[in-house]
DSSP file (Angstrom, degrees, kcal/mol; ACC not computed):
  #  RESIDUE AA STRUCTURE BP1 BP2  ACC     N-H-->O    O-->H-N    N-H-->O    O-->H-N    TCO  KAPPA ALPHA  PHI   PSI    X-CA   Y-CA   Z-CA
    1    1 A M     >        0   0    0      0, 0.0     4,-1.1     0, 0.0     0, 0.0   0.000 360.0 360.0 360.0 -28.7   84.0   58.4  154.5
    2    2 A L  H  >  +     0   0    0      2,-0.2     4,-2.4     1,-0.2     5,-0.2   0.871 360.0  62.2 -72.6 -35.3   84.9   55.1  152.8
    3    3 A R  H  > S+     0   0    0      1,-0.2     4,-2.7     2,-0.2     5,-0.2   0.938 103.6  48.8 -64.8 -47.0   82.0   55.1  150.3
    4    4 A P  H  > S+     0   0    0      0, 0.0     4,-2.7     0, 0.0    -1,-0.2   0.914 111.9  48.2 -52.9 -44.8   83.1   58.4  148.7
    5    5 A A  H  X S+     0   0    0     -4,-1.1     4,-1.9     2,-0.2    -2,-0.2   0.937 113.8  46.8 -64.8 -43.6   86.7   57.3  148.3
    6    6 A L  H  X S+     0   0    0     -4,-2.4     4,-2.5     1,-0.2    -1,-0.2   0.848 110.0  54.7 -58.5 -38.3   85.5   53.9  146.8
    7    7 A A  H  X S+     0   0    0     -4,-2.7     4,-2.7    -5,-0.2    -2,-0.2   0.905 107.5  48.7 -64.9 -43.7   83.2   55.8  144.6
    8    8 A L  H  X S+     0   0    0     -4,-2.7     4,-2.2     2,-0.2     5,-0.2   0.872 111.9  50.1 -59.9 -38.8   86.0   58.0  143.2
    9    9 A L  H  X S+     0   0    0     -4,-1.9     4,-2.9    -5,-0.2     5,-0.2   0.916 111.5  47.6 -68.5 -41.9   88.1   54.9  142.6
   10   10 A A  H  X S+     0   0    0     -4,-2.5     4,-2.8     2,-0.2     5,-0.2   0.948 113.5  46.7 -66.5 -42.8   85.4   53.1  140.8
   11   11 A G  H  X S+     0   0    0     -4,-2.7     4,-2.6     2,-0.2    -1,-0.2   0.923 114.0  47.6 -62.1 -43.5   84.5   56.1  138.6
   12   12 A L  H  X S+     0   0    0     -4,-2.2     4,-2.8     2,-0.2     5,-0.3   0.950 113.8  48.7 -62.7 -50.4   88.2   56.7  137.8
   13   13 A G  H  X S+     0   0    0     -4,-2.9     4,-2.5     1,-0.2    -2,-0.2   0.909 113.0  46.2 -60.1 -43.5   88.7   52.9  137.0
   14   14 A I  H  X S+     0   0    0     -4,-2.8     4,-2.7    -5,-0.2     5,-0.3   0.965 112.9  49.5 -62.4 -51.7   85.7   52.7  134.8
   15   15 A T  H  X S+     0   0    0     -4,-2.6     4,-2.4     1,-0.2     5,-0.3   0.913 114.8  44.2 -54.4 -50.4   86.5   55.8  133.0
   16   16 A V  H  X S+     0   0    0     -4,-2.8     4,-2.2     2,-0.2     5,-0.3   0.899 113.8  48.8 -68.2 -38.9   90.0   54.7  132.3
   17   17 A A  H  X S+     0   0    0     -4,-2.5     4,-2.2    -5,-0.3     5,-0.3   0.948 115.6  44.4 -67.0 -45.5   89.2   51.1  131.3
   18   18 A I  H  X S+     0   0    0     -4,-2.7     4,-2.5    -5,-0.2     5,-0.2   0.947 117.4  42.5 -65.3 -45.2   86.5   52.2  128.9
   19   19 A S  H  X S+     0   0    0     -4,-2.4     4,-2.6    -5,-0.3     5,-0.2   0.880 115.3  51.1 -72.0 -37.2   88.5   55.0  127.3
   20   20 A G  H  X S+     0   0    0     -4,-2.2     4,-2.3    -5,-0.3    -1,-0.2   0.944 113.5  43.3 -59.5 -49.7   91.6   52.9  127.1
   21   21 A F  H  X S+     0   0    0     -4,-2.2     4,-2.4    -5,-0.3    -2,-0.2   0.934 115.5  49.3 -65.8 -47.5   90.0   50.1  125.5
   22   22 A G  H  X S+     0   0    0     -4,-2.5     4,-2.7    -5,-0.3    -2,-0.2   0.922 112.2  47.0 -60.2 -49.7   88.0   52.3  123.1
   23   23 A I  H  X S+     0   0    0     -4,-2.6     4,-2.6     2,-0.2    -1,-0.2   0.885 110.7  53.1 -70.2 -36.7   91.1   54.4  122.0
   24   24 A I  H  X S+     0   0    0     -4,-2.3     4,-2.4    -5,-0.2    -1,-0.2   0.927 110.7  46.0 -56.5 -46.0   93.1   51.2  121.5
   25   25 A I  H  X S+     0   0    0     -4,-2.4     4,-2.1     1,-0.2    -2,-0.2   0.919 114.4  48.5 -63.1 -42.0   90.4   49.7  119.2
   26   26 A N  H  X S+     0   0    0     -4,-2.7     4,-1.9     2,-0.2    -2,-0.2   0.883 111.5  50.1 -73.7 -31.4   90.1   53.0  117.3
   27   27 A T  H  X S+     0   0    0     -4,-2.6     4,-1.9     2,-0.2    -1,-0.2   0.934 110.9  49.9 -64.3 -41.4   94.0   53.3  116.9
   28   28 A L  H  X S+     0   0    0     -4,-2.4     4,-0.6     1,-0.2    -2,-0.2   0.902 111.4  47.0 -65.3 -39.1   94.1   49.8  115.6
   29   29 A A  H >< S+     0   0    0     -4,-2.1     3,-0.7     1,-0.2    -1,-0.2   0.882 113.7  48.9 -68.0 -38.7   91.4   50.4  113.1
   30   30 A A  H 3< S+     0   0    0     -4,-1.9    -1,-0.2     1,-0.2    -2,-0.2   0.809 109.1  53.1 -73.9 -27.7   93.0   53.7  112.0
   31   31 A L  H >< S+     0   0    0     -4,-1.9     3,-2.6    -5,-0.2     2,-0.3   0.596  75.9 128.6 -80.3 -10.2   96.4   51.9  111.6
   32   32 A R  T << S-     0   0    0     -3,-0.7     3,-0.1    -4,-0.6    -3,-0.1  -0.305  88.0  -6.7 -57.2 107.5   95.0   49.3  109.4
   33   33 A G  T 3  S+     0   0    0     -2,-0.3     2,-0.4     1,-0.3    -1,-0.3   0.610 112.1 112.0  76.2  17.2   97.3   49.2  106.3
   34   34 A V  S <  S-     0   0    0     -3,-2.6    -1,-0.3     5,-0.0     5,-0.1  -0.972  75.9-112.6-122.7 139.0   99.3   52.2  107.3
   35   35 A D    >>  -     0   0    0     -2,-0.4     3,-2.1     1,-0.1     4,-0.6  -0.568  22.9-142.8 -70.4 110.5  102.8   52.4  108.4
   36   36 A P  G >4 S+     0   0    0      0, 0.0     3,-0.5     0, 0.0    -1,-0.1   0.772 101.2  55.6 -48.0 -29.2  102.8   53.4  112.2
   37   37 A K  G 34 S+     0   0    0      1,-0.2    -2,-0.0     3,-0.0    -3,-0.0   0.807 112.8  41.5 -78.0 -26.9  105.9   55.6  111.7
   38   38 A L  G <4 S+     0   0    0     -3,-2.1    -1,-0.2     2,-0.0     2,-0.1   0.411  85.5 133.1 -89.3  -7.2  104.1   57.6  108.9
   39   39 A F    <<  -     0   0    0     -4,-0.6     2,-0.5    -3,-0.5    -8,-0.1  -0.292  31.8-176.3 -71.4 128.7  100.8   57.8  110.6
   40   40 A V        -     0   0    0     -2,-0.1    59,-0.1    59,-0.0    -1,-0.0  -0.992  31.8-119.2-123.1 121.3   99.0   61.2  110.7
   41   41 A A        -     0   0    0     -2,-0.5     2,-0.1     1,-0.1    -2,-0.0  -0.427  26.0-145.0 -64.8 115.7   95.7   61.2  112.7
   42   42 A P    >>  -     0   0    0      0, 0.0     4,-2.1     0, 0.0     3,-1.0  -0.374  25.7-106.2 -74.3 168.3   92.9   62.2  110.5
   43   43 A L  H 3> S+     0   0    0      1,-0.3     4,-2.4     2,-0.2     5,-0.2   0.872 119.6  58.1 -67.2 -33.5   90.0   64.3  112.0
   44   44 A S  H 3> S+     0   0    0      1,-0.2     4,-1.1     2,-0.2    -1,-0.3   0.794 105.5  50.4 -66.3 -22.0   87.6   61.4  112.1
   45   45 A Y  H <> S+     0   0    0     -3,-1.0     4,-2.2     2,-0.2    -2,-0.2   0.925 112.8  46.5 -66.9 -51.0   90.1   59.5  114.4
   46   46 A L  H  X S+     0   0    0     -4,-2.1     4,-2.4     1,-0.2    -2,-0.2   0.918 112.7  48.4 -57.0 -45.8   90.4   62.4  116.6
   47   47 A L  H  X S+     0   0    0     -4,-2.4     4,-1.8     1,-0.2    -1,-0.2   0.794 109.1  54.0 -64.2 -34.5   86.7   63.0  116.8
   48   48 A T  H  X S+     0   0    0     -4,-1.1     4,-3.0    -5,-0.2    -1,-0.2   0.878 107.0  51.7 -70.4 -37.3   86.1   59.3  117.5
   49   49 A N  H  X S+     0   0    0     -4,-2.2     4,-2.7     1,-0.2    -2,-0.2   0.927 108.7  49.9 -64.9 -43.3   88.5   59.5  120.5
   50   50 A V  H  X S+     0   0    0     -4,-2.4     4,-1.9     2,-0.2    -1,-0.2   0.903 111.4  49.6 -65.3 -33.2   86.7   62.5  121.9
   51   51 A A  H  X S+     0   0    0     -4,-1.8     4,-2.9     2,-0.2     5,-0.2   0.942 111.8  48.4 -60.2 -48.1   83.4   60.6  121.6
   52   52 A V  H  X S+     0   0    0     -4,-3.0     4,-2.6     1,-0.2     5,-0.2   0.929 110.9  49.3 -59.0 -44.9   84.9   57.5  123.3
   53   53 A V  H  X S+     0   0    0     -4,-2.7     4,-2.3     2,-0.2    -1,-0.2   0.875 110.2  53.5 -65.5 -35.7   86.4   59.7  126.2
   54   54 A A  H  X S+     0   0    0     -4,-1.9     4,-2.3     2,-0.2     5,-0.2   0.990 112.9  43.1 -62.8 -58.2   82.8   61.4  126.6
   55   55 A V  H  X S+     0   0    0     -4,-2.9     4,-1.8     1,-0.2    -2,-0.2   0.865 113.6  50.7 -58.9 -35.3   81.1   58.0  126.9
   56   56 A A  H  X S+     0   0    0     -4,-2.6     4,-2.0    -5,-0.2    -1,-0.2   0.929 113.3  45.1 -69.6 -41.3   83.8   56.6  129.2
   57   57 A A  H  X S+     0   0    0     -4,-2.3     4,-2.8     1,-0.2    -2,-0.2   0.807 111.1  54.0 -74.7 -28.4   83.6   59.6  131.6
   58   58 A C  H  X S+     0   0    0     -4,-2.3     4,-1.9     2,-0.2    -1,-0.2   0.879 110.0  46.8 -74.7 -37.1   79.7   59.5  131.5
   59   59 A A  H  X S+     0   0    0     -4,-1.8     4,-2.0    -5,-0.2    -2,-0.2   0.890 112.5  52.1 -63.0 -40.8   79.9   55.8  132.6
   60   60 A G  H  X S+     0   0    0     -4,-2.0     4,-2.2     1,-0.2    -2,-0.2   0.945 112.3  44.6 -56.2 -54.3   82.5   56.9  135.3
   61   61 A G  H  X S+     0   0    0     -4,-2.8     4,-2.3     1,-0.2    -1,-0.2   0.874 110.5  52.7 -60.5 -38.8   80.2   59.5  136.5
   62   62 A F  H  X S+     0   0    0     -4,-1.9     4,-1.8     2,-0.2    -1,-0.2   0.876 112.4  45.5 -62.6 -41.4   77.2   57.3  136.5
   63   63 A A  H  X S+     0   0    0     -4,-2.0     4,-2.6     2,-0.2    -1,-0.2   0.830 110.8  54.0 -74.5 -31.2   78.9   54.6  138.5
   64   64 A T  H  X S+     0   0    0     -4,-2.2     4,-1.7     2,-0.2    -2,-0.2   0.953 112.8  43.7 -65.7 -51.3   80.4   57.3  141.0
   65   65 A A  H  < S+     0   0    0     -4,-2.3     6,-0.2     1,-0.2    -2,-0.2   0.884 112.1  54.7 -67.8 -37.4   76.8   58.7  141.6
   66   66 A R  H >< S+     0   0    0     -4,-1.8     3,-0.9     1,-0.2    -1,-0.2   0.931 108.8  45.7 -63.6 -50.3   75.5   55.1  141.9
   67   67 A V  H 3< S+     0   0    0     -4,-2.6    -1,-0.2     1,-0.3    -2,-0.2   0.830 113.6  49.8 -64.1 -29.9   77.9   54.1  144.6
   68   68 A T  T >< S+     0   0    0     -4,-1.7     3,-1.8    -5,-0.1    -1,-0.3  -0.319  82.4 165.8-100.9  46.0   77.3   57.4  146.6
   69   69 A T  T <   +     0   0    0     -3,-0.9     3,-0.1     1,-0.2    -3,-0.1  -0.394  63.3  22.1 -64.7 138.1   73.4   57.0  146.5
   70   70 A G  T 3  S+     0   0    0      1,-0.3    -1,-0.2    -2,-0.1     2,-0.2   0.499 108.4  97.0  82.3   1.8   71.6   59.3  148.9
   71   71 A R  S <  S-     0   0    0     -3,-1.8    -1,-0.3    -6,-0.2    -3,-0.1  -0.634  82.3 -83.8-113.5-179.9   74.5   61.7  149.1
   72   72 A S        -     0   0    0     -2,-0.2     3,-0.5     1,-0.1    -1,-0.2  -0.093  39.2-109.9 -71.8 175.5   75.3   64.9  147.4
   73   73 A L  S  > S+     0   0    0      1,-0.2     4,-1.9     2,-0.1     5,-0.2   0.145  88.0 109.2 -90.2  19.3   76.9   65.1  144.0
   74   74 A F  H  > S+     0   0    0      1,-0.2     4,-2.4     2,-0.2    -1,-0.2   0.919  74.3  53.4 -60.4 -45.5   80.1   66.4  145.5
   75   75 A T  H  > S+     0   0    0     -3,-0.5     4,-2.0     1,-0.2    -1,-0.2   0.832 108.0  50.5 -59.6 -34.1   81.9   63.2  144.8
   76   76 A V  H  > S+     0   0    0      2,-0.2     4,-2.3     1,-0.2    -1,-0.2   0.855 110.6  49.5 -66.6 -38.7   80.9   63.4  141.2
   77   77 A Q  H  X S+     0   0    0     -4,-1.9     4,-2.2     2,-0.2    -2,-0.2   0.837 109.2  52.6 -67.8 -33.8   82.2   67.0  141.0
   78   78 A V  H  X S+     0   0    0     -4,-2.4     4,-2.9     2,-0.2     5,-0.2   0.962 110.1  47.7 -65.0 -51.0   85.5   65.8  142.7
   79   79 A L  H  X S+     0   0    0     -4,-2.0     4,-3.1     1,-0.2     5,-0.3   0.929 111.6  51.0 -58.9 -44.1   85.9   63.1  140.0
   80   80 A A  H  X S+     0   0    0     -4,-2.3     4,-1.6     1,-0.2    -1,-0.2   0.918 111.6  47.5 -59.0 -42.7   85.1   65.7  137.2
   81   81 A L  H  X S+     0   0    0     -4,-2.2     4,-2.7     2,-0.2     5,-0.3   0.904 109.4  53.7 -70.1 -38.2   87.7   68.1  138.6
   82   82 A I  H  X S+     0   0    0     -4,-2.9     4,-2.4     1,-0.2    -2,-0.2   0.963 115.0  39.6 -61.8 -47.7   90.3   65.3  138.9
   83   83 A L  H  X S+     0   0    0     -4,-3.1     4,-1.1    -5,-0.2    -1,-0.2   0.785 113.0  55.9 -74.9 -16.0   89.9   64.3  135.3
   84   84 A L  H  X S+     0   0    0     -4,-1.6     4,-1.7    -5,-0.3     3,-0.3   0.944 114.8  38.8 -74.6 -51.7   89.6   67.9  134.1
   85   85 A V  H  X S+     0   0    0     -4,-2.7     4,-1.4     1,-0.2    -2,-0.2   0.885 113.0  54.1 -71.7 -36.6   93.0   68.8  135.7
   86   86 A S  H  < S+     0   0    0     -4,-2.4    -1,-0.2    -5,-0.3    -2,-0.2   0.799 113.5  43.7 -67.3 -30.8   94.7   65.7  134.8
   87   87 A A  H  X S+     0   0    0     -4,-1.1     4,-0.7    -3,-0.3    -1,-0.2   0.715 109.5  57.5 -85.4 -19.5   93.8   66.2  131.1
   88   88 A L  H  X S+     0   0    0     -4,-1.7     4,-2.2     1,-0.2     5,-0.2   0.754  88.5  74.4 -84.3 -18.7   94.6   69.8  131.1
   89   89 A V  H  X S+     0   0    0     -4,-1.4     4,-1.7     1,-0.2     5,-0.2   0.949 101.0  42.0 -51.9 -51.3   98.3   69.4  132.2
   90   90 A P  H  >>S+     0   0    0      0, 0.0     4,-1.3     0, 0.0     5,-1.2   0.797 110.1  57.6 -66.6 -28.0   99.5   68.1  129.0
   91   91 A A  H  <5S+     0   0    0     -4,-0.7    -2,-0.2     1,-0.2    -3,-0.1   0.897 111.1  42.2 -69.5 -37.1   97.4   70.6  127.1
   92   92 A F  H  <5S+     0   0    0     -4,-2.2    -1,-0.2     1,-0.2    -3,-0.1   0.759 109.2  58.9 -77.3 -28.1   99.1   73.6  128.9
   93   93 A R  H  <5S-     0   0    0     -4,-1.7    -1,-0.2    -5,-0.2    -2,-0.2   0.791 101.6-133.6 -70.6 -26.0  102.6   72.0  128.6
   94   94 A G  T  <5 +     0   0    0     -4,-1.3     2,-1.3    -5,-0.2    -3,-0.2   0.762  56.3 143.0  82.8  22.0  102.4   71.9  124.9
   95   95 A T      < +     0   0    0     -5,-1.2    -1,-0.2     2,-0.0    -2,-0.1  -0.499  22.9 136.5-100.4  70.8  103.6   68.4  124.7
   96   96 A R        -     0   0    0     -2,-1.3     3,-0.1    -5,-0.1     6,-0.0  -0.852  59.5-100.4-113.2 151.7  101.5   67.2  121.9
   97   97 A P    >   -     0   0    0      0, 0.0     3,-1.9     0, 0.0    -1,-0.1  -0.260  49.5 -90.3 -69.6 154.9  102.6   65.0  119.0
   98   98 A S  T 3  S+     0   0    0      1,-0.2     0, 0.0   -58,-0.0     0, 0.0  -0.324 114.2  27.9 -66.0 146.9  103.3   66.8  115.6
   99   99 A G  T 3  S+     0   0    0      1,-0.3    -1,-0.2    -3,-0.1   -59,-0.0   0.222  89.0 120.9  87.9 -10.5  100.3   67.0  113.4
  100  100 A E    <   -     0   0    0     -3,-1.9    -1,-0.3     1,-0.1    -4,-0.1  -0.745  67.4-118.5 -86.9 124.4   97.8   66.9  116.4
  101  101 A P    >   -     0   0    0      0, 0.0     3,-1.1     0, 0.0    -1,-0.1  -0.235  16.5-119.6 -64.1 150.6   95.6   70.1  116.4
  102  102 A A  T 3> S+     0   0    0      1,-0.2     4,-0.5     2,-0.1    -8,-0.1   0.725 107.7  59.9 -64.0 -24.5   95.8   72.4  119.3
  103  103 A W  H 3> S+     0   0    0      1,-0.2     4,-2.7     2,-0.1    -1,-0.2   0.707  85.7  78.7 -72.0 -19.9   92.2   72.0  120.2
  104  104 A Y  H <> S+     0   0    0     -3,-1.1     4,-2.1     1,-0.2    -1,-0.2   0.901  90.0  46.0 -68.5 -40.7   92.3   68.4  120.7
  105  105 A P  H  > S+     0   0    0      0, 0.0     4,-2.0     0, 0.0    -1,-0.2   0.840 115.6  51.5 -68.9 -27.5   93.8   68.0  124.3
  106  106 A F  H  X S+     0   0    0     -4,-0.5     4,-2.4     2,-0.2    -2,-0.2   0.881 108.2  51.2 -71.9 -34.2   91.4   70.8  125.4
  107  107 A A  H  X S+     0   0    0     -4,-2.7     4,-2.2     2,-0.2    -1,-0.2   0.880 109.4  49.6 -67.8 -39.7   88.5   68.9  123.8
  108  108 A L  H  X S+     0   0    0     -4,-2.1     4,-1.8     2,-0.2    -2,-0.2   0.878 110.7  49.6 -56.3 -44.8   89.5   65.8  125.6
  109  109 A A  H  X S+     0   0    0     -4,-2.0     4,-2.0   -22,-0.2    -2,-0.2   0.899 113.1  48.2 -59.6 -47.2   89.7   67.6  129.0
  110  110 A L  H  X S+     0   0    0     -4,-2.4     4,-3.1     1,-0.2     5,-0.2   0.929 110.1  48.7 -57.9 -50.7   86.3   69.2  128.4
  111  111 A M  H  X S+     0   0    0     -4,-2.2     4,-2.8     1,-0.2     5,-0.3   0.829 106.6  58.8 -66.2 -32.0   84.6   66.1  127.5
  112  112 A N  H  X S+     0   0    0     -4,-1.8     4,-2.2     2,-0.2     5,-0.2   0.984 113.4  38.3 -51.7 -63.5   86.1   64.4  130.6
  113  113 A A  H  X S+     0   0    0     -4,-2.0     4,-2.3     1,-0.2     5,-0.2   0.914 118.3  47.0 -60.0 -50.2   84.5   66.9  132.9
  114  114 A V  H  X S+     0   0    0     -4,-3.1     4,-2.5     1,-0.2    -1,-0.2   0.932 111.5  51.5 -64.1 -44.7   81.3   67.2  131.0
  115  115 A G  H  X S+     0   0    0     -4,-2.8     4,-2.4    -5,-0.2    -1,-0.2   0.882 108.3  50.0 -56.6 -43.9   80.8   63.5  130.7
  116  116 A V  H  X S+     0   0    0     -4,-2.2     4,-2.5    -5,-0.3     5,-0.3   0.973 112.8  46.6 -67.0 -49.8   81.3   62.8  134.3
  117  117 A L  H  X S+     0   0    0     -4,-2.3     4,-2.0    -5,-0.2     5,-0.2   0.873 112.4  50.9 -60.5 -33.8   78.8   65.4  135.4
  118  118 A A  H  X S+     0   0    0     -4,-2.5     4,-2.5    -5,-0.2    -1,-0.2   0.938 110.5  49.0 -65.5 -46.3   76.3   64.2  132.8
  119  119 A G  H  X S+     0   0    0     -4,-2.4     4,-1.5     2,-0.2    -2,-0.2   0.812 113.5  46.3 -59.1 -39.7   76.7   60.6  134.0
  120  120 A G  H  X S+     0   0    0     -4,-2.5     4,-2.2     2,-0.2    -1,-0.2   0.901 113.7  47.4 -78.1 -36.6   76.2   61.6  137.7
  121  121 A L  H  X S+     0   0    0     -4,-2.0     4,-2.7    -5,-0.3     5,-0.3   0.896 110.6  53.6 -73.0 -36.1   73.2   63.8  136.9
  122  122 A L  H  X S+     0   0    0     -4,-2.5     4,-2.4    -5,-0.2    -1,-0.2   0.915 109.7  47.1 -57.7 -42.6   71.7   61.0  134.8
  123  123 A E  H  X S+     0   0    0     -4,-1.5     4,-2.7     2,-0.2    -2,-0.2   0.941 112.2  50.8 -65.2 -50.4   72.0   58.6  137.7
  124  124 A R  H  X S+     0   0    0     -4,-2.2     4,-1.8     1,-0.2    -2,-0.2   0.895 112.6  45.4 -62.5 -44.2   70.5   61.1  140.1
  125  125 A R  H  X S+     0   0    0     -4,-2.7     4,-0.8     2,-0.2    -1,-0.2   0.924 113.4  49.3 -66.7 -41.9   67.5   61.7  137.9
  126  126 A R  H >< S+     0   0    0     -4,-2.4     3,-0.6    -5,-0.3    -2,-0.2   0.907 110.7  51.8 -53.1 -43.5   67.0   58.0  137.2
  127  127 A Q  H 3< S+     0   0    0     -4,-2.7    -2,-0.2     1,-0.2    -1,-0.2   0.783 103.6  58.8 -70.3 -26.8   67.2   57.4  140.9
  128  128 A G  H 3<        0   0    0     -4,-1.8    -1,-0.2     1,-0.2    -2,-0.2   0.711 360.0 360.0 -80.4 -11.7   64.5   60.0  141.6
  129  129 A R    <<        0   0    0     -4,-0.8    -1,-0.2    -3,-0.6    -2,-0.2   0.441 360.0 360.0 -81.9 360.0   61.8   58.5  139.5
């Protein structure tokens, strides 16, 4: 009972750490030479953030599956659901900054769930060999 809980915490922590660090680096790069008050996010910035979130979620799913070795993928699915729901709340509230496209919060939510599931399946396939 303790192992799945620790796996969820590890996967969530890894996902948040990687995505937070990657998005901060991307934001600093995008703000280079631009007044932050006048910043409008270009498409390349948004797509890079989506890619960073996908990689971070994949690493979190991989770690969760690794900690729960020999068990079902249920814990990985719970992590995917947690990240999906937590990312969909701002999307449905409509609390997005001006200039941000409507698809962006939904893309982040989708990449969270798909990335976690892909990372978990990748670990299980690697483990099976």
